[in-house]
C-alpha positions as CSV (number, residue, x, y, z in Angstrom):
1,M,109.9,133.3,41.4
2,E,110.8,136.7,43.0
3,L,108.6,139.8,42.6
4,R,109.2,143.3,43.7
5,I,106.0,144.8,45.2
6,D,105.5,148.3,46.4
7,A,104.9,148.2,50.2
8,E,102.3,151.0,50.1
9,A,100.3,149.2,47.4
10,L,100.5,145.9,49.2
11,A,99.3,147.4,52.5
12,D,96.5,149.2,50.8
13,F,95.4,146.0,49.1
14,V,95.4,143.8,52.2
15,A,93.7,146.5,54.3
16,A,91.0,146.9,51.7
17,L,90.5,143.2,51.4
18,L,90.2,142.5,55.2
19,G,88.5,145.7,56.3
20,Q,88.7,148.1,59.2
21,D,89.1,145.5,61.8
22,S,92.5,144.4,60.5
23,E,95.7,146.5,60.9
24,V,98.3,146.0,58.2
25,A,101.9,147.0,59.0
26,V,105.1,146.8,57.0
27,H,108.4,146.8,58.9
28,D,111.9,147.5,57.5
29,L,114.3,145.8,59.9
30,S,117.3,147.9,58.8
31,D,116.4,150.3,61.6
32,L,114.8,148.4,64.5
33,S,114.2,151.5,66.5
34,A,111.8,152.9,63.9
35,S,111.1,149.9,61.7
36,L,107.4,150.6,61.0
37,K,107.3,152.2,57.6
38,V,103.8,151.6,56.4
39,I,100.6,151.1,58.5
40,R,96.9,151.0,57.7
41,N,94.1,150.9,60.3
42,G,96.7,151.9,62.9
43,H,93.8,152.8,65.3
44,L,93.7,149.2,66.4
45,S,97.2,149.3,68.0
46,G,97.6,153.0,68.4
47,R,100.9,152.9,66.5
48,G,102.1,155.1,63.6
49,V,105.0,155.2,61.2
50,G,108.3,155.2,63.0
51,A,107.2,152.8,65.8
52,P,109.9,150.3,66.8
53,A,110.0,146.6,65.9
54,T,108.1,144.4,68.3
55,D,109.6,141.7,70.5
56,L,108.2,139.0,68.2
57,A,109.7,140.7,65.2
58,L,113.1,140.6,66.8
59,R,112.6,136.9,67.6
60,M,111.4,136.0,64.1
61,A,114.3,137.9,62.5
62,Q,116.5,135.3,64.2
63,E,114.4,132.2,64.1
64,C,113.4,132.6,60.5
65,M,116.8,133.5,59.2
66,G,117.9,131.2,56.4
67,K,116.3,130.1,53.1
68,D,115.2,126.8,54.6
69,R,113.4,128.3,57.6
70,E,109.8,129.3,57.9
71,N,108.5,132.3,56.0
72,Y,105.4,133.1,58.0
73,R,103.4,132.5,61.2
74,L,99.7,132.4,61.3
75,N,97.0,133.3,63.9
76,Y,99.0,133.9,67.0
77,R,97.8,136.1,69.9
78,S,99.2,139.6,70.3
79,K,98.4,142.5,72.7
80,T,98.4,146.3,72.2
81,A,99.8,148.8,74.6
82,R,96.3,149.4,75.7
83,G,95.8,145.8,76.6
84,N,93.5,144.8,73.6
85,L,94.0,141.3,72.3
86,L,94.4,140.8,68.6
87,R,94.9,137.8,66.2
88,S,98.1,138.3,64.3
89,S,99.9,136.8,61.3
90,T,103.3,137.7,60.0
91,L,105.1,137.2,56.7
92,V,108.9,137.7,56.6
93,M,110.8,138.8,53.6
94,K,114.4,137.7,53.1
95,D,117.3,138.8,51.0
96,D,119.3,136.5,48.8
97,S,121.3,135.3,51.7
98,G,118.2,134.3,53.7
99,K,118.5,137.3,56.2
100,V,115.1,138.7,57.3
101,V,115.0,142.3,56.0
102,A,111.3,143.1,56.2
103,M,107.9,141.9,57.5
104,L,104.3,142.2,56.6
105,C,102.1,141.9,59.7
106,V,98.3,141.7,59.9
107,N,96.7,142.2,63.3
108,S,93.0,141.6,63.5
109,D,90.4,142.6,66.1
110,D,87.9,139.7,66.3
111,S,85.8,141.2,69.0
112,R,82.9,142.2,66.7
113,Y,82.7,138.7,65.3
114,Q,82.9,137.3,68.8
115,R,80.0,139.5,69.9
116,A,78.0,138.4,66.9
117,M,78.6,134.7,67.7
118,E,77.6,135.3,71.3
119,A,74.4,137.0,70.2
120,V,73.5,134.1,67.9
121,Q,74.4,131.6,70.6
122,A,72.0,133.4,73.0
123,L,69.1,132.8,70.6
124,L,69.5,129.0,71.0
125,P,67.7,127.4,73.9
126,T,70.7,125.5,75.0
127,D,74.1,124.3,73.8
128,L,73.4,121.3,71.6
129,S,76.9,120.7,70.4
130,N,77.6,117.8,72.7
131,Q,74.1,116.3,72.9
132,P,73.4,113.0,71.1
133,P,70.3,113.1,68.8
134,Q,67.1,112.1,70.5
135,E,64.8,111.9,67.5
136,V,65.2,110.4,64.0
137,L,63.4,112.3,61.2
138,A,63.2,109.4,58.7
139,G,61.0,108.9,55.7
140,S,59.4,105.6,56.8
141,V,58.6,103.8,60.0
142,D,61.0,101.0,59.0
143,D,63.8,103.5,58.7
144,V,63.0,104.9,62.2
145,G,63.1,101.4,63.7
146,V,66.3,100.4,62.0
147,E,68.1,103.6,63.1
148,F,66.8,103.3,66.6
149,M,67.8,99.6,66.9
150,H,71.3,100.3,65.7
151,S,71.7,103.3,68.0
152,V,70.8,101.1,71.0
153,L,73.0,98.2,70.1
154,H,75.9,100.5,69.2
155,R,76.1,101.7,72.9
156,Y,77.3,98.3,74.0
157,G,80.5,98.8,72.1
158,V,80.8,95.3,70.8
159,D,79.4,93.3,67.9
160,P,75.9,92.1,69.0
161,A,76.9,88.5,68.2
162,R,79.6,88.8,70.9
163,M,77.3,90.3,73.6
164,S,76.7,88.2,76.7
165,P,73.2,86.7,77.3
166,E,72.7,89.2,80.1
167,E,73.6,92.1,77.7
168,K,71.3,90.8,75.0
169,A,68.5,90.5,77.5
170,Q,69.1,94.0,78.7
171,A,69.1,95.3,75.1
172,V,65.9,93.5,74.4
173,G,64.3,95.1,77.4
174,E,65.5,98.5,76.3
175,L,64.2,98.0,72.8
176,N,60.9,96.9,74.1
177,S,60.5,99.8,76.6
178,R,61.2,102.2,73.8
179,G,58.5,100.8,71.6
180,L,60.5,99.1,68.9
181,F,58.5,95.9,68.9
182,S,55.3,97.8,68.2
183,I,56.6,98.2,64.7
184,R,55.6,95.2,62.6
185,G,58.5,92.8,61.7
186,F,61.0,94.2,64.2
187,V,60.9,91.2,66.5
188,G,62.5,89.2,63.8
189,K,64.9,92.0,62.8
190,A,66.1,92.5,66.4
191,A,66.5,88.8,66.9
192,A,68.7,88.6,63.8
193,A,70.7,91.7,64.8
194,L,71.3,90.1,68.2
195,D,72.1,86.7,66.7
196,I,69.4,85.0,68.7
197,S,66.2,83.2,67.8
198,E,62.8,84.8,68.1
199,P,61.8,82.3,70.9
200,T,64.9,83.4,72.8
201,L,63.9,87.1,72.3
202,Y,60.4,86.4,73.6
203,R,62.0,84.5,76.6
204,Y,64.1,87.7,77.4
205,L,60.9,89.7,77.2
206,K,59.1,87.4,79.6
207,Q,62.1,87.5,82.0
208,G,61.9,91.3,81.9
209,R,58.2,91.2,82.9
210,D,58.7,88.8,85.8
C-alpha cells in the first residue's frame, strides 16, 4: 500500500512524539547540494533547511537502491560538526523503479538519559549485575535448604550421580560447613541427591574432620 504524506506534517508528528532531544530531518535527493528540505529541533546538529546530503545519505542512496533492498537503518552512531555524538535512524523513500528519492532521518541526543542512568547507578553501593545471589529469600526452611543444596551441586557441572567419590566428599564438606545438615531431614536429602547412602555421607563427614 502506498500513501502520500506531507513531509512537514510527518516531521511535526515525529518531533512531537520523540521530544526536543530528537532532530527530525527530511531530505529530497534530487538536489544533493541542498537536500535538507524540512528539519525540526535542528539545534541538535546546528543545521537548517538547505544543508547538503550527508555522506551516509549518499551511500544509502546507492546501497538501498532497488525494491528488494533495505528500506531503513536503525540506531547507528552519527556525529555533528561540533563533535556531538547522536543515535540515528534513517528511512529511505523510493520511486516506482526503486530509486531512493527522499529520506526521513531521526537523530537523537541520548546524553540526558545517560546522565540519568549514571545518577541512578551512583545510588547503588556496587555493580551487582554480574554477582551471583548470596542469599535465598524463601518461604520455608526446607525451600532454603533445597535451593542451597542445588546451587552447591550445580557448580560441579555434572550430574551428581556422575561425580567422583572425591568430588562427592568435597560437596558434603561444603554443605556441612554452610550449615545444611543443621536442617532436619537434609542428611537424607543430600545423600539421595548425591546418589550415596547416608552411612557413606557420614563417612565423608568424618573424613573431613580427621
